[in-house]
C-alpha positions as CSV (number, residue, x, y, z in Angstrom):
1,M,0.0,0.0,0.0
2,A,1.4,3.4,-1.0
3,A,1.1,5.8,2.0
4,E,1.6,9.5,2.0
5,P,3.1,11.0,5.2
6,G,0.5,12.2,7.6
7,V,-2.2,9.7,6.5
8,P,-2.6,7.1,9.2
9,D,-3.6,3.6,8.3
10,R,-6.3,3.3,11.0
11,N,-9.2,5.2,12.4
12,W,-9.1,7.2,15.6
13,A,-10.1,4.2,17.8
14,G,-7.7,1.8,16.1
15,N,-10.5,-0.8,15.5
16,V,-10.5,-0.2,11.7
17,T,-7.5,-0.6,9.4
18,W,-8.1,1.1,6.1
19,S,-8.5,-1.1,3.0
20,A,-7.3,1.5,0.7
21,A,-4.9,0.6,-2.1
22,R,-3.4,4.1,-1.9
23,R,-3.4,7.0,0.6
24,H,-3.0,10.6,-0.4
25,R,-2.7,14.0,1.3
26,P,-3.1,16.6,-1.5
27,G,-1.9,20.1,-0.8
28,S,-4.1,22.0,-3.2
29,V,-7.7,21.8,-4.5
30,D,-6.3,21.4,-8.1
31,E,-4.3,18.4,-6.9
32,L,-7.4,16.9,-5.3
33,R,-9.5,17.5,-8.4
34,A,-7.0,15.7,-10.6
35,L,-6.8,12.8,-8.1
36,V,-10.6,12.4,-7.9
37,A,-11.1,12.7,-11.7
38,G,-8.5,9.9,-12.2
39,S,-9.7,7.5,-9.5
40,D,-12.3,4.7,-9.8
41,R,-12.9,4.6,-6.1
42,V,-12.2,7.4,-3.6
43,R,-13.2,8.4,-0.1
44,A,-12.2,11.4,2.0
45,V,-11.0,11.1,5.6
46,G,-10.7,13.9,8.2
47,T,-9.7,13.4,11.8
48,R,-10.7,9.7,11.6
49,H,-13.1,10.0,14.6
50,S,-15.3,7.2,13.3
51,F,-15.9,3.7,14.7
52,N,-17.0,1.9,11.6
53,R,-16.0,1.7,8.0
54,I,-17.9,4.8,6.8
55,A,-14.6,6.4,5.7
56,D,-13.0,3.3,4.2
57,T,-12.4,2.5,0.5
58,T,-10.6,-0.1,-1.5
59,G,-9.3,2.6,-3.8
60,D,-7.9,6.0,-3.0
61,L,-8.2,7.4,0.6
62,V,-7.8,11.1,0.6
63,A,-6.9,13.2,3.7
64,V,-8.2,16.7,3.3
65,D,-6.3,18.3,6.2
66,G,-3.4,19.2,3.8
67,L,-5.6,21.7,1.9
68,P,-5.0,25.4,2.7
69,A,-6.2,26.1,6.3
70,T,-8.4,29.0,5.5
71,V,-11.0,30.7,7.7
72,D,-12.6,33.5,5.8
73,V,-15.1,35.6,7.9
74,D,-17.8,37.7,6.1
75,P,-19.0,40.0,8.9
76,V,-21.8,41.4,6.6
77,R,-23.3,38.0,5.9
78,R,-22.3,36.7,9.3
79,T,-20.7,33.6,7.9
80,A,-17.3,32.0,7.8
81,T,-16.0,29.8,4.9
82,V,-13.6,27.3,6.4
83,A,-11.3,24.6,5.1
84,A,-13.0,21.2,5.3
85,G,-10.1,19.5,7.2
86,L,-9.7,22.0,10.0
87,R,-10.7,20.9,13.4
88,Y,-13.6,22.7,15.1
89,G,-11.2,23.8,17.9
90,E,-8.9,25.5,15.4
91,V,-11.8,27.2,13.6
92,A,-13.5,28.3,16.9
93,T,-10.3,30.0,18.2
94,R,-10.0,32.1,15.0
95,L,-13.7,33.0,15.0
96,H,-13.6,34.1,18.6
97,E,-10.6,36.3,17.9
98,Q,-12.8,38.2,15.4
99,G,-15.8,38.5,17.7
100,W,-17.8,35.5,16.3
101,A,-19.1,32.2,17.4
102,L,-20.9,29.1,16.3
103,P,-24.2,28.3,18.0
104,N,-22.9,25.0,19.4
105,L,-20.0,22.6,19.4
106,A,-19.6,18.8,19.9
107,S,-18.0,17.3,23.0
108,L,-14.7,17.0,21.2
109,P,-13.1,20.1,19.5
110,H,-10.7,17.6,17.9
111,I,-13.1,16.6,15.0
112,S,-12.9,18.0,11.5
113,V,-15.6,20.3,10.2
114,A,-16.4,18.3,7.0
115,G,-16.5,14.9,8.8
116,A,-18.7,16.2,11.6
117,V,-21.1,17.8,9.2
118,A,-21.3,14.8,6.9
119,T,-22.4,12.5,9.7
120,A,-24.6,15.0,11.6
121,T,-22.4,15.1,14.7
122,H,-23.9,17.3,17.4
123,G,-23.6,19.0,20.7
124,S,-26.5,19.4,23.1
125,G,-29.4,21.8,24.0
126,V,-33.1,21.6,23.4
127,G,-32.8,24.7,21.1
128,N,-29.6,23.6,19.3
129,G,-29.5,21.7,16.1
130,N,-26.6,19.4,15.1
131,L,-23.5,20.9,13.7
132,A,-24.7,20.5,10.1
133,T,-27.6,22.9,10.7
134,S,-25.1,25.8,10.7
135,V,-24.0,25.1,7.1
136,V,-25.2,27.6,4.5
137,A,-23.0,26.4,1.6
138,L,-20.7,23.5,0.6
139,E,-17.8,23.5,-1.9
140,L,-17.0,20.0,-3.1
141,V,-15.2,18.1,-5.8
142,T,-17.6,16.0,-7.8
143,A,-17.0,12.6,-9.4
144,D,-15.7,14.1,-12.7
145,G,-13.3,16.4,-10.8
146,D,-15.4,19.6,-11.1
147,L,-15.4,22.0,-8.2
148,V,-18.9,23.2,-7.4
149,T,-20.6,25.2,-4.7
150,V,-24.1,24.4,-3.4
151,D,-26.0,26.7,-1.1
152,R,-29.4,26.8,0.6
153,T,-31.1,28.0,-2.6
154,D,-30.4,24.6,-4.3
155,P,-33.1,22.0,-3.8
156,R,-30.4,19.4,-3.4
157,F,-28.9,21.2,-0.4
158,P,-30.7,19.4,2.4
159,G,-29.6,16.1,0.9
160,L,-26.0,17.0,0.3
161,V,-25.1,18.5,3.7
162,V,-25.4,15.3,5.8
163,G,-24.0,13.5,2.8
164,L,-21.9,10.6,4.3
165,G,-19.3,11.3,1.7
166,A,-21.6,9.9,-1.0
167,Y,-21.7,13.0,-3.2
168,G,-18.1,14.2,-3.5
169,V,-15.1,15.4,-1.5
170,V,-15.9,18.5,0.5
171,T,-13.2,21.1,0.3
172,R,-14.8,24.1,2.1
173,V,-17.8,24.7,4.3
174,T,-19.6,28.0,4.9
175,L,-21.1,28.3,8.4
176,A,-23.6,30.7,9.8
177,L,-22.2,32.7,12.8
178,V,-23.5,34.4,15.9
179,P,-21.8,37.0,18.1
180,T,-19.3,35.5,20.5
181,F,-20.6,34.8,24.0
182,E,-19.4,33.5,27.3
183,V,-20.4,30.4,29.2
184,R,-20.2,29.1,32.7
185,Q,-20.0,25.3,33.3
186,Y,-21.4,23.6,36.4
187,V,-21.2,19.9,37.2
188,H,-23.8,18.3,39.5
189,L,-23.6,14.9,41.0
190,D,-26.2,12.2,41.7
191,L,-29.3,13.4,39.8
192,P,-32.5,11.5,40.6
193,R,-33.8,9.7,37.5
194,E,-37.2,11.4,37.7
195,A,-35.5,14.8,37.2
196,V,-33.8,13.9,33.9
197,D,-36.2,15.8,31.6
198,E,-36.1,19.0,33.8
199,A,-32.3,18.8,33.9
200,L,-32.0,18.5,30.1
201,H,-34.1,21.7,29.7
202,S,-32.2,23.7,32.4
203,A,-29.4,25.4,30.4
204,Y,-28.1,26.3,27.0
205,S,-26.3,23.0,26.6
206,V,-26.7,20.0,29.0
207,S,-25.2,16.5,29.1
208,L,-26.1,13.8,31.6
209,F,-23.7,10.9,32.3
210,T,-24.6,7.5,33.7
211,D,-22.7,4.3,34.2
212,W,-26.0,2.2,34.5
213,R,-24.8,0.9,37.9
214,G,-27.4,2.6,40.1
215,P,-30.7,4.4,40.1
216,R,-29.3,7.9,39.8
217,I,-27.5,9.8,37.0
218,N,-23.8,10.1,37.9
219,Q,-23.2,13.6,36.6
220,V,-25.0,16.6,35.0
221,W,-22.9,19.0,33.0
222,R,-24.7,22.3,32.6
223,K,-23.3,24.9,30.2
224,Q,-25.2,28.1,30.7
225,R,-24.8,31.6,29.4
226,A,-22.5,33.5,31.7
227,D,-25.0,36.3,32.5
228,E,-27.6,33.8,33.8
229,A,-28.1,33.2,37.5
230,P,-26.1,30.3,38.9
231,P,-28.0,27.1,40.1
232,P,-29.1,27.2,43.7
233,P,-27.6,24.9,46.3
234,G,-29.1,21.4,46.1
235,W,-30.3,22.0,42.6
236,L,-32.8,19.2,41.7
237,G,-31.6,17.1,44.6
238,T,-27.9,17.0,43.4
239,T,-24.6,17.9,45.0
240,A,-22.4,20.5,43.3
241,A,-19.0,19.2,42.3
242,D,-16.3,21.1,44.0
243,T,-13.4,19.7,41.9
244,A,-13.0,19.3,38.1
245,Q,-14.7,16.2,36.9
246,H,-14.2,13.8,33.9
247,P,-17.2,12.0,32.4
248,V,-15.5,8.6,32.6
249,P,-15.0,7.5,36.2
250,G,-11.4,7.4,37.3
251,Q,-10.1,9.7,34.5
252,P,-8.4,13.0,35.4
253,G,-10.6,16.1,35.3
254,D,-7.8,18.4,34.2
255,V,-8.2,17.3,30.5
256,C,-11.7,18.7,30.5
257,T,-12.9,22.2,29.9
258,A,-13.1,24.5,32.9
259,Q,-15.9,23.9,35.4
260,L,-17.0,25.3,38.8
261,G,-18.9,28.2,37.2
262,V,-15.7,30.0,35.9
263,P,-16.8,32.1,32.9
264,G,-15.0,31.7,29.6
265,P,-15.5,31.9,25.9
266,W,-18.0,29.6,24.2
267,H,-15.4,27.4,22.5
268,E,-13.6,26.7,25.8
269,R,-16.8,25.6,27.6
270,L,-19.2,24.0,25.2
271,P,-16.9,21.0,24.4
272,H,-16.2,18.6,27.3
273,F,-12.5,18.2,26.4
274,R,-9.6,20.6,25.8
275,L,-8.1,20.6,22.4
276,G,-4.6,19.9,23.6
277,F,-5.4,16.7,25.4
278,T,-6.5,13.2,24.4
279,P,-10.3,13.4,24.2
280,S,-12.6,11.0,26.2
281,S,-10.7,7.9,27.4
282,G,-8.8,7.2,24.1
283,A,-9.2,3.4,24.1
284,E,-12.9,2.9,23.3
285,L,-15.7,2.1,21.0
286,Q,-18.8,4.2,20.6
287,S,-22.5,3.7,19.7
288,E,-25.2,6.3,19.6
289,Y,-29.0,6.2,19.0
290,H,-31.4,9.1,18.5
291,V,-35.0,8.6,19.7
292,P,-37.9,11.1,19.6
293,R,-37.5,13.4,22.6
294,P,-41.0,12.8,24.0
295,A,-40.2,9.0,24.1
296,G,-36.9,9.6,25.9
297,G,-38.1,8.6,29.3
298,A,-39.7,5.3,28.0
299,A,-36.6,4.5,26.0
300,L,-34.4,4.9,29.1
301,A,-36.8,2.7,31.1
302,A,-36.6,0.1,28.4
303,L,-32.8,0.0,28.8
304,D,-33.0,-0.4,32.5
305,A,-33.6,-4.2,32.0
306,L,-30.2,-4.4,30.3
307,A,-28.3,-2.5,33.0
308,G,-26.6,-5.7,34.2
309,R,-25.3,-6.4,30.7
310,I,-24.5,-2.8,29.8
311,A,-22.5,-1.8,32.8
312,P,-19.6,-4.4,32.5
313,V,-18.7,-3.3,29.0
314,L,-19.5,0.4,29.4
315,Q,-17.2,3.3,30.2
316,I,-20.0,5.9,30.3
317,C,-23.3,6.7,28.7
318,E,-24.2,10.3,27.8
319,L,-27.7,11.7,27.3
320,R,-28.1,14.9,25.2
321,T,-30.9,16.7,23.4
322,V,-30.8,17.9,19.8
323,A,-33.3,20.1,18.0
324,A,-35.1,18.9,14.8
325,D,-33.9,19.9,11.4
326,R,-34.8,19.3,7.7
327,L,-31.6,17.6,6.5
328,W,-32.5,14.3,4.7
329,L,-30.1,11.9,6.4
330,S,-29.8,13.7,9.7
331,P,-30.9,11.5,12.7
332,Q,-32.8,14.6,13.9
333,Y,-34.8,15.0,10.6
334,E,-38.2,16.5,11.6
335,R,-38.0,15.4,15.2
336,D,-36.6,16.8,18.4
337,T,-34.3,14.1,19.8
338,L,-32.9,12.5,22.8
339,S,-29.4,11.2,22.0
340,I,-28.3,8.1,23.9
341,H,-24.5,7.7,23.5
342,F,-22.5,4.8,24.7
343,T,-18.7,4.9,25.2
344,W,-17.8,1.2,25.4
345,I,-14.6,-0.6,26.4
346,A,-12.2,-1.3,23.5
347,D,-13.3,-5.0,23.1
348,A,-15.4,-5.5,20.0
349,A,-16.3,-9.1,20.7
350,A,-17.6,-8.3,24.2
351,V,-19.4,-5.1,23.1
352,A,-21.2,-6.5,19.9
353,P,-23.8,-8.6,21.7
354,V,-24.6,-5.8,24.1
355,V,-25.1,-3.4,21.2
356,A,-27.5,-5.9,19.6
357,A,-29.4,-6.1,22.8
358,V,-29.6,-2.3,23.2
359,E,-30.9,-2.0,19.6
360,D,-33.5,-4.6,20.3
361,R,-34.7,-2.8,23.4
362,L,-34.8,0.6,21.7
363,A,-36.5,-0.7,18.5
364,P,-40.1,0.3,19.5
365,F,-38.8,3.9,19.7
366,D,-37.5,4.0,16.1
367,P,-33.9,4.9,17.0
368,R,-31.7,6.3,14.3
369,P,-28.1,5.3,14.8
370,H,-25.2,7.7,14.4
371,W,-23.7,7.1,11.0
372,G,-20.1,7.1,12.2
373,K,-20.4,4.8,15.2
374,V,-20.8,1.1,15.9
375,F,-24.3,-0.2,15.1
376,G,-26.0,-3.2,13.6
377,V,-29.5,-2.0,12.7
378,P,-30.5,-3.7,9.4
379,P,-30.3,-1.4,6.3
380,E,-34.0,-1.8,5.6
381,T,-34.9,-0.8,9.1
382,V,-32.7,2.3,8.9
383,A,-34.2,3.2,5.6
384,A,-37.8,3.1,7.0
385,R,-36.9,5.6,9.7
386,Y,-35.9,8.4,7.2
387,P,-38.8,10.0,5.3
388,R,-36.5,11.3,2.6
389,Y,-34.4,8.2,2.3
390,A,-35.5,7.5,-1.3
391,D,-34.6,11.0,-2.3
392,A,-31.1,10.6,-0.8
393,V,-30.6,7.4,-2.7
394,A,-31.8,9.1,-6.0
395,L,-29.5,12.0,-5.4
396,A,-26.5,9.7,-4.8
397,T,-27.2,7.9,-8.0
398,A,-27.6,11.1,-10.0
399,T,-24.5,12.8,-8.7
400,D,-22.2,9.7,-8.8
401,P,-23.6,7.2,-11.3
402,A,-20.4,5.2,-11.5
403,G,-20.3,4.8,-7.7
404,K,-16.9,6.4,-7.3
405,F,-17.5,7.6,-3.8
406,R,-19.1,4.4,-2.6
407,N,-17.8,1.8,-0.2
408,E,-19.2,-1.3,1.5
409,L,-21.1,0.6,4.2
410,L,-22.8,2.9,1.6
411,D,-23.6,-0.1,-0.6
412,R,-25.5,-1.6,2.3
413,Y,-27.1,1.5,3.8
414,L,-27.5,3.8,0.7
415,P,-27.8,1.3,-2.2
416,R,-28.2,2.5,-5.7
């Protein structure tokens, strides 16, 4: 296998080794265009924060982080056009320096813009959409090597944004901005289960963490606007943490963003982890399922019966809310969502049967799995849960008739 410097041969978790015949890291858009035009099979890879083969290919694997690292702010339109391979933490720092912000960020600032958008990666907050909802335009290289820009005026736009890499190699993304703002982060311990819904609605961005080993939620991470009143003592029957916490029990809190109510810029509080440290626990697998928010309580109750199987292979489970959107392959398409995220131990054989059991228990709630994580929901079941699924398939066929951007995962879950 020919390997270019800077293109690793595995995904972030190390559980997937690329099948690519060749690996590339082009330094210019023209170089990328020529590569795509001359390839029979090609897939783009960003920061490799995937846990399945969504980024894999048997042909040419292209890392886009070698493209010029541009962040072009348009203060009149309140947008920023950014290089696809940049990490959100890098983009956010440059936006904040110019007085701007994004509405929300994921828990990891380490992930690339294009990869997060393509898989509908998200943060939290009942009023906050996933990261893809901030996109107002995409620049991408199509199957014939053309460079095109598609914006919200194009009827194909809601299909292309959460595109799973099926429509081309994204080179730049234009994002809607808001004025920069400050956030205070508070962590609360031992939340009663009956207060879960109230807790999730209590701040700008809220995450709940449970290890499924007891009747209470281990931690509540509340990220509130800095000018809002702090939570009262004993908030919802919890105890306020007085030292920095990590979501995973036993991990050091100093790798996480500042807590204890200390105000700071949005990009240094909305993520859980600091850009300069290894995010989460490092050695792990992940699964995530999105259920309609009104059914969230019943979905969690259904999982209680599996607590004895979940806990031994679980590092931590995170609960978040995500607002509905109109992006065809977004797990939040037309429904406000409760996201149930599992960070598993790094043992695929031990985790797989538990994932299958979780999916079985959640089935009555029509869960949509995260596209970039470990899941086993059958393709026909996934298809039935997306009202615009047929339109997404038709768009993939029309834009890439030869299947240049396809791989085994897309052949199963987005068949032509």
